[in-house]
VMD Tcl script that draws the C-alpha trace (Angstrom):
set ca {
  {6.74 0.81 -17.63}
  {3.92 0.52 -15.11}
  {3.21 -2.34 -12.72}
  {-0.51 -1.68 -13.22}
  {-0.11 -2.29 -16.95}
  {-2.75 0.32 -17.82}
  {-5.26 -1.08 -15.33}
  {-6.86 1.00 -12.57}
  {-4.52 1.63 -9.63}
  {-6.02 0.73 -6.25}
  {-3.09 1.52 -3.95}
  {0.43 2.91 -4.00}
  {3.07 3.79 -1.48}
  {6.12 2.50 0.33}
  {6.75 -0.53 2.51}
  {9.54 -2.07 4.53}
  {10.20 -5.66 5.44}
  {12.58 -7.23 7.91}
  {13.30 -10.94 7.97}
  {10.50 -11.53 5.48}
  {7.91 -9.76 7.64}
  {6.15 -6.50 6.82}
  {7.31 -3.79 9.24}
  {5.16 -0.99 7.79}
  {3.38 0.18 4.67}
  {1.96 3.57 3.79}
  {0.38 5.64 1.04}
  {3.41 7.84 0.37}
  {3.62 7.57 -3.42}
  {5.16 10.06 -5.81}
  {2.23 11.43 -7.77}
  {-0.72 9.07 -7.31}
  {-1.39 9.96 -3.63}
  {-4.05 7.39 -2.69}
  {-5.90 8.07 0.55}
  {-8.76 6.89 2.71}
  {-10.04 3.54 3.88}
  {-10.31 2.07 0.36}
  {-6.63 2.74 -0.36}
  {-5.65 1.24 3.00}
  {-7.80 -1.85 2.45}
  {-6.42 -2.37 -1.07}
  {-2.81 -2.16 0.15}
  {-3.28 -4.39 3.20}
  {-5.33 -6.94 1.24}
  {-2.66 -7.12 -1.50}
  {0.05 -7.98 1.01}
  {-2.14 -10.42 2.94}
  {-3.22 -12.15 -0.29}
  {0.45 -12.76 -1.05}
  {1.22 -14.30 2.33}
  {2.71 -11.22 3.99}
  {0.78 -10.29 7.13}
  {0.07 -6.57 6.89}
  {-2.85 -6.13 9.28}
  {-2.14 -3.23 11.62}
  {0.99 -2.17 9.70}
  {-0.55 0.62 7.57}
  {0.35 4.23 8.30}
  {-1.42 6.98 6.33}
  {1.32 9.42 5.32}
  {-1.21 11.93 3.94}
  {-4.90 12.44 3.43}
  {-6.94 13.97 0.64}
  {-4.71 15.81 -1.90}
}
mol new
graphics top color blue
foreach p $ca { graphics top sphere $p radius 0.5 }
foreach p [lrange $ca 0 end-1] q [lrange $ca 1 end] { graphics top cylinder $p $q radius 0.2 }
display resetview
């Protein structure tokens, strides 16, 4: 099963919350390995759109594969 449901993946990685607040998010996924400003924007925007303030919480775990 895939969360993307066959659609194009814009971001992937890990995140941590504490008390309902985003502590950090990154691009450290298993095989997808998104990178660059578009991946960061997609991840941060997804959290913000869902009411979880993620501005300034992104940490790039790796760059271009």
